[in-house]
Each structure stands twice: as structure tokens, then as C-alpha cells.
py3Dmol code that shows the C-alpha trace and the ligand (Angstrom):
import py3Dmol

protein = """\
ATOM      1  CA  MET A   1       2.890 -36.958 -35.822  1.00  0.00           C
ATOM      2  CA  ARG A   2       1.447 -34.776 -38.480  1.00  0.00           C
ATOM      3  CA  LYS A   3       2.185 -31.069 -37.754  1.00  0.00           C
ATOM      4  CA  LEU A   4       0.177 -29.920 -34.769  1.00  0.00           C
ATOM      5  CA  LYS A   5      -1.251 -26.421 -35.545  1.00  0.00           C
ATOM      6  CA  HIS A   6      -4.332 -26.312 -33.549  1.00  0.00           C
ATOM      7  CA  LEU A   7      -5.076 -27.855 -30.126  1.00  0.00           C
ATOM      8  CA  CYS A   8      -8.430 -27.910 -28.648  1.00  0.00           C
ATOM      9  CA  VAL A   9      -8.292 -27.558 -24.888  1.00  0.00           C
ATOM     10  CA  PHE A  10     -11.539 -28.894 -22.855  1.00  0.00           C
ATOM     11  CA  CYS A  11     -11.336 -27.564 -19.276  1.00  0.00           C
ATOM     12  CA  GLY A  12     -13.556 -26.237 -16.548  1.00  0.00           C
ATOM     13  CA  ALA A  13     -15.653 -23.252 -16.659  1.00  0.00           C
ATOM     14  CA  SER A  14     -15.134 -22.715 -12.990  1.00  0.00           C
ATOM     15  CA  THR A  15     -12.289 -21.439 -11.036  1.00  0.00           C
ATOM     16  CA  PRO A  16     -10.738 -24.360  -9.157  1.00  0.00           C
ATOM     17  CA  SER A  17      -9.820 -24.385  -5.550  1.00  0.00           C
ATOM     18  CA  HIS A  18      -6.328 -25.683  -6.056  1.00  0.00           C
ATOM     19  CA  ALA A  19      -3.570 -23.325  -7.530  1.00  0.00           C
ATOM     20  CA  ALA A  20      -2.124 -26.342  -9.280  1.00  0.00           C
ATOM     21  CA  HIS A  21      -4.776 -26.320 -11.850  1.00  0.00           C
ATOM     22  CA  ALA A  22      -4.542 -22.676 -12.740  1.00  0.00           C
ATOM     23  CA  GLN A  23      -0.672 -23.048 -12.885  1.00  0.00           C
ATOM     24  CA  ALA A  24      -0.965 -26.013 -15.291  1.00  0.00           C
ATOM     25  CA  ILE A  25      -3.375 -24.315 -17.625  1.00  0.00           C
ATOM     26  CA  LEU A  26      -0.926 -21.304 -17.703  1.00  0.00           C
ATOM     27  CA  GLU A  27       1.851 -23.627 -18.514  1.00  0.00           C
ATOM     28  CA  LEU A  28      -0.260 -25.215 -21.211  1.00  0.00           C
ATOM     29  CA  GLY A  29      -0.837 -21.820 -22.856  1.00  0.00           C
ATOM     30  CA  ASN A  30       2.765 -20.830 -22.581  1.00  0.00           C
ATOM     31  CA  THR A  31       3.930 -24.019 -24.303  1.00  0.00           C
ATOM     32  CA  MET A  32       1.373 -23.504 -26.969  1.00  0.00           C
ATOM     33  CA  LEU A  33       2.685 -20.003 -27.522  1.00  0.00           C
ATOM     34  CA  SER A  34       6.357 -21.146 -27.770  1.00  0.00           C
ATOM     35  CA  ARG A  35       5.431 -23.917 -30.270  1.00  0.00           C
ATOM     36  CA  ARG A  36       3.137 -21.626 -32.223  1.00  0.00           C
ATOM     37  CA  ILE A  37      -0.029 -23.796 -31.739  1.00  0.00           C
ATOM     38  CA  GLY A  38      -3.344 -22.218 -31.878  1.00  0.00           C
ATOM     39  CA  LEU A  39      -6.035 -22.592 -29.237  1.00  0.00           C
ATOM     40  CA  VAL A  40      -9.513 -23.922 -29.977  1.00  0.00           C
ATOM     41  CA  TYR A  41     -11.783 -23.770 -27.017  1.00  0.00           C
ATOM     42  CA  GLY A  42     -15.279 -23.037 -25.548  1.00  0.00           C
ATOM     43  CA  GLY A  43     -15.040 -19.335 -26.149  1.00  0.00           C
ATOM     44  CA  GLY A  44     -15.894 -17.954 -22.573  1.00  0.00           C
ATOM     45  CA  ARG A  45     -13.940 -15.785 -20.040  1.00  0.00           C
ATOM     46  CA  VAL A  46     -14.847 -18.029 -17.078  1.00  0.00           C
ATOM     47  CA  GLY A  47     -12.710 -20.366 -15.028  1.00  0.00           C
ATOM     48  CA  LEU A  48      -9.833 -22.411 -16.593  1.00  0.00           C
ATOM     49  CA  MET A  49     -10.976 -21.846 -20.049  1.00  0.00           C
ATOM     50  CA  GLY A  50     -10.871 -18.181 -19.492  1.00  0.00           C
ATOM     51  CA  ILE A  51      -7.400 -18.158 -18.163  1.00  0.00           C
ATOM     52  CA  VAL A  52      -5.798 -20.315 -21.049  1.00  0.00           C
ATOM     53  CA  ALA A  53      -7.546 -18.024 -23.670  1.00  0.00           C
ATOM     54  CA  GLU A  54      -6.232 -14.905 -22.059  1.00  0.00           C
ATOM     55  CA  ARG A  55      -2.720 -16.364 -21.773  1.00  0.00           C
ATOM     56  CA  VAL A  56      -2.601 -17.296 -25.373  1.00  0.00           C
ATOM     57  CA  MET A  57      -4.009 -13.863 -26.575  1.00  0.00           C
ATOM     58  CA  ALA A  58      -1.765 -11.990 -24.266  1.00  0.00           C
ATOM     59  CA  GLY A  59       1.240 -13.907 -25.592  1.00  0.00           C
ATOM     60  CA  GLY A  60       0.368 -13.066 -29.241  1.00  0.00           C
ATOM     61  CA  GLY A  61      -1.108 -16.500 -30.118  1.00  0.00           C
ATOM     62  CA  THR A  62      -4.205 -17.290 -31.977  1.00  0.00           C
ATOM     63  CA  VAL A  63      -7.435 -18.406 -30.377  1.00  0.00           C
ATOM     64  CA  LEU A  64     -10.779 -19.649 -31.765  1.00  0.00           C
ATOM     65  CA  GLY A  65     -13.682 -19.628 -29.371  1.00  0.00           C
ATOM     66  CA  VAL A  66     -16.860 -21.449 -30.154  1.00  0.00           C
ATOM     67  CA  ILE A  67     -19.878 -20.629 -27.878  1.00  0.00           C
ATOM     68  CA  PRO A  68     -23.547 -21.187 -28.207  1.00  0.00           C
ATOM     69  CA  HIS A  69     -25.776 -18.097 -28.232  1.00  0.00           C
ATOM     70  CA  GLN A  70     -27.589 -19.139 -25.094  1.00  0.00           C
ATOM     71  CA  LEU A  71     -24.321 -19.457 -23.062  1.00  0.00           C
ATOM     72  CA  GLN A  72     -22.969 -15.974 -24.184  1.00  0.00           C
ATOM     73  CA  ARG A  73     -23.948 -14.298 -20.798  1.00  0.00           C
ATOM     74  CA  ARG A  74     -23.286 -17.363 -18.561  1.00  0.00           C
ATOM     75  CA  GLU A  75     -19.876 -18.135 -19.829  1.00  0.00           C
ATOM     76  CA  LEU A  76     -19.150 -14.441 -20.631  1.00  0.00           C
ATOM     77  CA  ALA A  77     -18.078 -14.844 -24.329  1.00  0.00           C
ATOM     78  CA  ASN A  78     -14.714 -13.489 -24.954  1.00  0.00           C
ATOM     79  CA  LEU A  79     -15.186 -10.995 -27.822  1.00  0.00           C
ATOM     80  CA  ASP A  80     -11.378 -10.307 -27.716  1.00  0.00           C
ATOM     81  CA  VAL A  81     -10.204 -13.642 -29.226  1.00  0.00           C
ATOM     82  CA  THR A  82      -8.855 -13.908 -32.674  1.00  0.00           C
ATOM     83  CA  GLU A  83     -12.134 -15.467 -33.991  1.00  0.00           C
ATOM     84  CA  LEU A  84     -15.287 -16.172 -31.884  1.00  0.00           C
ATOM     85  CA  LYS A  85     -17.924 -18.290 -33.541  1.00  0.00           C
ATOM     86  CA  LEU A  86     -21.437 -17.926 -32.110  1.00  0.00           C
ATOM     87  CA  VAL A  87     -23.526 -21.054 -32.776  1.00  0.00           C
ATOM     88  CA  ASP A  88     -26.960 -22.318 -32.160  1.00  0.00           C
ATOM     89  CA  THR A  89     -26.403 -25.722 -30.329  1.00  0.00           C
ATOM     90  CA  MET A  90     -23.938 -27.534 -28.264  1.00  0.00           C
ATOM     91  CA  HIS A  91     -23.529 -30.208 -30.950  1.00  0.00           C
ATOM     92  CA  GLU A  92     -22.479 -27.360 -33.441  1.00  0.00           C
ATOM     93  CA  ARG A  93     -19.948 -26.130 -30.835  1.00  0.00           C
ATOM     94  CA  LYS A  94     -18.456 -29.543 -30.540  1.00  0.00           C
ATOM     95  CA  THR A  95     -18.454 -30.173 -34.355  1.00  0.00           C
ATOM     96  CA  ILE A  96     -16.529 -26.968 -34.982  1.00  0.00           C
ATOM     97  CA  MET A  97     -14.031 -27.554 -32.193  1.00  0.00           C
ATOM     98  CA  TYR A  98     -13.576 -30.968 -33.569  1.00  0.00           C
ATOM     99  CA  GLU A  99     -13.084 -29.903 -37.250  1.00  0.00           C
ATOM    100  CA  ARG A 100     -10.657 -27.097 -36.351  1.00  0.00           C
ATOM    101  CA  SER A 101      -8.213 -29.257 -34.209  1.00  0.00           C
ATOM    102  CA  ASP A 102      -5.460 -31.579 -34.680  1.00  0.00           C
ATOM    103  CA  GLY A 103      -5.642 -32.962 -31.155  1.00  0.00           C
ATOM    104  CA  PHE A 104      -7.535 -32.737 -27.856  1.00  0.00           C
ATOM    105  CA  VAL A 105      -6.169 -31.819 -24.524  1.00  0.00           C
ATOM    106  CA  VAL A 106      -8.434 -32.550 -21.414  1.00  0.00           C
ATOM    107  CA  MET A 107      -7.620 -30.476 -18.389  1.00  0.00           C
ATOM    108  CA  PRO A 108      -9.318 -30.854 -15.050  1.00  0.00           C
ATOM    109  CA  GLY A 109     -13.085 -29.607 -15.323  1.00  0.00           C
ATOM    110  CA  GLY A 110     -16.473 -30.887 -14.527  1.00  0.00           C
ATOM    111  CA  PHE A 111     -19.483 -32.329 -16.338  1.00  0.00           C
ATOM    112  CA  GLY A 112     -18.992 -30.230 -19.572  1.00  0.00           C
ATOM    113  CA  THR A 113     -15.293 -31.157 -19.784  1.00  0.00           C
ATOM    114  CA  LEU A 114     -16.170 -34.855 -19.215  1.00  0.00           C
ATOM    115  CA  ASP A 115     -18.942 -34.633 -21.627  1.00  0.00           C
ATOM    116  CA  GLU A 116     -16.750 -33.189 -24.410  1.00  0.00           C
ATOM    117  CA  ALA A 117     -13.917 -35.640 -23.785  1.00  0.00           C
ATOM    118  CA  MET A 118     -16.183 -38.651 -23.825  1.00  0.00           C
ATOM    119  CA  GLU A 119     -17.768 -37.561 -27.115  1.00  0.00           C
ATOM    120  CA  ILE A 120     -14.403 -37.003 -28.745  1.00  0.00           C
ATOM    121  CA  LEU A 121     -13.365 -40.341 -27.445  1.00  0.00           C
ATOM    122  CA  THR A 122     -16.341 -42.151 -28.620  1.00  0.00           C
ATOM    123  CA  TRP A 123     -16.032 -40.614 -32.201  1.00  0.00           C
ATOM    124  CA  LYS A 124     -12.379 -42.084 -32.217  1.00  0.00           C
ATOM    125  CA  GLN A 125     -13.586 -45.431 -30.981  1.00  0.00           C
ATOM    126  CA  LEU A 126     -15.963 -45.431 -33.843  1.00  0.00           C
ATOM    127  CA  GLY A 127     -13.129 -44.638 -36.171  1.00  0.00           C
ATOM    128  CA  ILE A 128     -14.429 -41.390 -37.039  1.00  0.00           C
ATOM    129  CA  HIS A 129     -11.070 -39.717 -36.460  1.00  0.00           C
ATOM    130  CA  ASP A 130      -7.642 -40.647 -35.351  1.00  0.00           C
ATOM    131  CA  LYS A 131      -6.446 -37.511 -33.551  1.00  0.00           C
ATOM    132  CA  PRO A 132      -4.583 -37.677 -30.174  1.00  0.00           C
ATOM    133  CA  ILE A 133      -6.719 -37.191 -27.114  1.00  0.00           C
ATOM    134  CA  VAL A 134      -4.830 -36.656 -23.847  1.00  0.00           C
ATOM    135  CA  PHE A 135      -6.070 -36.246 -20.291  1.00  0.00           C
ATOM    136  CA  VAL A 136      -3.710 -34.216 -18.167  1.00  0.00           C
ATOM    137  CA  SER A 137      -4.018 -35.512 -14.655  1.00  0.00           C
ATOM    138  CA  ILE A 138      -2.864 -32.559 -12.615  1.00  0.00           C
ATOM    139  CA  GLY A 139      -2.194 -33.743  -9.077  1.00  0.00           C
ATOM    140  CA  GLY A 140      -3.934 -37.189 -10.088  1.00  0.00           C
ATOM    141  CA  TYR A 141      -7.219 -35.536 -10.916  1.00  0.00           C
ATOM    142  CA  PHE A 142      -7.973 -38.148 -13.422  1.00  0.00           C
ATOM    143  CA  ASP A 143      -6.942 -41.095 -11.504  1.00  0.00           C
ATOM    144  CA  GLY A 144     -10.574 -42.050 -10.695  1.00  0.00           C
ATOM    145  CA  LEU A 145     -11.379 -42.003 -14.309  1.00  0.00           C
ATOM    146  CA  ALA A 146      -8.415 -44.045 -15.337  1.00  0.00           C
ATOM    147  CA  ALA A 147      -9.509 -46.658 -12.675  1.00  0.00           C
ATOM    148  CA  LEU A 148     -12.988 -46.654 -14.130  1.00  0.00           C
ATOM    149  CA  PHE A 149     -11.777 -47.345 -17.674  1.00  0.00           C
ATOM    150  CA  GLU A 150      -9.670 -50.288 -16.361  1.00  0.00           C
ATOM    151  CA  ARG A 151     -12.666 -51.712 -14.406  1.00  0.00           C
ATOM    152  CA  SER A 152     -14.676 -51.291 -17.506  1.00  0.00           C
ATOM    153  CA  ILE A 153     -11.889 -53.325 -19.373  1.00  0.00           C
ATOM    154  CA  GLN A 154     -11.991 -56.034 -16.661  1.00  0.00           C
ATOM    155  CA  ASP A 155     -15.750 -56.249 -16.782  1.00  0.00           C
ATOM    156  CA  GLY A 156     -15.692 -56.661 -20.543  1.00  0.00           C
ATOM    157  CA  LEU A 157     -17.353 -53.502 -21.276  1.00  0.00           C
ATOM    158  CA  LEU A 158     -14.430 -51.946 -22.968  1.00  0.00           C
ATOM    159  CA  LYS A 159     -12.020 -53.613 -25.445  1.00  0.00           C
ATOM    160  CA  PRO A 160      -8.429 -53.678 -24.226  1.00  0.00           C
ATOM    161  CA  GLU A 161      -7.371 -52.247 -27.473  1.00  0.00           C
ATOM    162  CA  TYR A 162      -9.311 -49.046 -26.626  1.00  0.00           C
ATOM    163  CA  ARG A 163      -6.611 -48.111 -24.365  1.00  0.00           C
ATOM    164  CA  GLN A 164      -4.653 -46.801 -27.322  1.00  0.00           C
ATOM    165  CA  LEU A 165      -7.360 -44.351 -28.035  1.00  0.00           C
ATOM    166  CA  PHE A 166      -6.242 -42.057 -25.351  1.00  0.00           C
ATOM    167  CA  ALA A 167      -3.294 -41.214 -23.020  1.00  0.00           C
ATOM    168  CA  ILE A 168      -3.622 -39.922 -19.225  1.00  0.00           C
ATOM    169  CA  VAL A 169      -0.287 -38.049 -18.423  1.00  0.00           C
ATOM    170  CA  PRO A 170       0.678 -36.346 -15.311  1.00  0.00           C
ATOM    171  CA  SER A 171       2.025 -33.016 -16.623  1.00  0.00           C
ATOM    172  CA  ILE A 172       2.170 -30.472 -19.465  1.00  0.00           C
ATOM    173  CA  GLY A 173       5.792 -31.802 -20.143  1.00  0.00           C
ATOM    174  CA  ALA A 174       4.417 -35.216 -20.638  1.00  0.00           C
ATOM    175  CA  LEU A 175       1.594 -34.026 -22.643  1.00  0.00           C
ATOM    176  CA  PHE A 176       3.953 -32.709 -25.258  1.00  0.00           C
ATOM    177  CA  GLU A 177       6.223 -35.733 -25.209  1.00  0.00           C
ATOM    178  CA  TYR A 178       3.102 -37.710 -26.038  1.00  0.00           C
ATOM    179  CA  LEU A 179       2.046 -35.421 -28.764  1.00  0.00           C
ATOM    180  CA  ASP A 180       5.515 -35.185 -30.345  1.00  0.00           C
ATOM    181  CA  SER A 181       5.696 -39.021 -30.808  1.00  0.00           C
ATOM    182  CA  TYR A 182       1.934 -39.594 -31.528  1.00  0.00           C
ATOM    183  CA  GLU A 183       1.198 -41.997 -34.385  1.00  0.00           C
ATOM    184  CA  PRO A 184      -2.346 -43.163 -34.670  1.00  0.00           C
ATOM    185  CA  LYS A 185      -2.738 -46.846 -34.035  1.00  0.00           C
ATOM    186  CA  MET A 186      -6.100 -47.808 -34.796  1.00  0.00           C
ATOM    187  CA  GLU A 187      -5.761 -51.625 -35.134  1.00  0.00           C
ATOM    188  CA  GLY A 188      -8.592 -53.627 -33.997  1.00  0.00           C
ATOM    189  CA  ILE A 189     -10.677 -50.461 -33.637  1.00  0.00           C
ATOM    190  CA  SER A 190     -13.653 -50.530 -35.851  1.00  0.00           C
ATOM    191  CA  PRO A 191     -17.303 -50.088 -35.001  1.00  0.00           C
ATOM    192  CA  TRP A 192     -18.271 -53.348 -36.757  1.00  0.00           C
ATOM    193  CA  ALA A 193     -15.548 -55.630 -35.153  1.00  0.00           C
TER     194      ALA A 193
END
"""
ligand_1 = """\
23
AMP
P -17.542 -27.678 -16.835
O -16.458 -28.663 -17.166
O -18.819 -28.197 -16.411
O -17.083 -26.563 -16.064
O -17.811 -27.183 -18.434
C -16.766 -26.816 -19.249
C -17.283 -26.402 -20.688
O -18.031 -27.497 -21.248
C -18.375 -25.283 -20.640
O -17.788 -24.201 -21.547
C -19.650 -25.898 -20.962
O -20.486 -24.907 -21.582
C -19.294 -26.890 -21.854
N -20.221 -28.001 -21.965
C -21.080 -28.439 -21.085
N -21.822 -29.353 -21.728
C -21.683 -29.414 -22.996
C -22.042 -30.203 -24.120
N -23.007 -30.958 -24.014
N -21.545 -29.766 -25.357
C -20.372 -29.041 -25.502
N -19.997 -28.288 -24.491
C -20.400 -28.531 -23.340
"""
view = py3Dmol.view(width=600, height=400)
view.addModel(protein, "pdb")
view.setStyle({"model": 0}, {"cartoon": {"style": "trace"}})
view.addModel(ligand_1, "xyz")
view.setStyle({"model": 1}, {"stick": {}})
view.zoomTo()
view.show()
């Protein structure tokens, strides 16, 4: 694929009860450092998002955080990242995160993570972009979502070709294998079809 310089990571603003999630996000940060890939993320110090930003900064990488003014306190805006953008709305946050990234990694998270992932997926479905979107299903975290997508295809609510819009992988190793060989395949994907 085209050179991956900046990866956007969507992940939980909470601290998960399973150590595997924190370990995986640290592994993600380490791999980004070794590949000199910059992090784009939600700009907070809390939860998994805080862990990955801290790891990349501590390892000498670059981090862009994008956070709305009203979340500055709640998510403990990280003023120590390479660049912190304070914005007015959630939509502005998502737009900047989208524009500044070459691909999207969805790690375990809650409603916010799912919202961000679904929006970037729908933008791809509409042909607005062709960047890779990968869910990293640590310990099968996204199994239920994968099953829901398959159910939607079976029930005729999602086109089968939309399977090519995203990948669900089991590990950070598999994430980078997917990204390394990624070629956008957008056949049959058109809002007007
Ligand atoms: P969560 O997965 O719920 O822990 O949230 C992860 C991140 O998603 C947090 O930084 C939230 O502020 C962010 N988030 C929640 N809703 C939205 C939204 N509508 N647009 C952009 N970011 C959001």
C-alpha cells in the first residue's frame, strides 16, 4: 500500500479490566515506534487512549491529539503530545483525525470507539475515502460485531461486497500484515449502486 505515515487509533477512554487490552495497545505503540508511524488519537490521558499516547511519546514518536474544549477536563487533555488540537465539536475532532491519518485501527473500546469506527466505515461505504480500517479483536473482543455484520449481510441489510471495507484481525502482528499488503478494493462500492 501507499506509505503509512500516520495511523489513527480509536480505543477506549476507560481502563479495561483485562490486562490483555493494555498489553495489546502497548504492543501497538511499540510497533508504530519501530516503523516510525505517527499516532493520531483523541487527545486524552485517560484509559487505553492515554496508554498508547504515552508509549509513543516516551519512545520518541510523534503524536497528534484532537480533543473538543468541553472534554478537556473529563478526558484529561494531554498537553505533552507533539501537537494538541483543541476543537469545538465532536465532528471537527473526527474530521481532523480522518484528514491527518492514512489508516484507522480500532482497538477495544466503548460507545465512543464504536461511534468513531462506524462513522469512518460509513464514509468508506459512501466512497468518501479508501483508507484501511482494521478492528483488532483482542481475545475475541469484536466477535459479536463480526457476527452482527454477517447477520446484516444475511438479512440483506449490508451488501456482501462491503466485507472488503474493513478487516477484523486477532492481533497486532496480523494488523500490520494486513496494512502491509493493503490495496483498496472499492469495486461495487458506490452510494449510487
Ligand atoms: P469510549 O470508547 O466510549 O471509551 O470513548 C472513546 C473516545 O471516543 C473518547 O475520547 C470519546 O470522547 C470519543 N467519542 C465519543 N463519542 C464521540 C463522537 N460522537 N465523536 C468523536 N469522538 C467521540
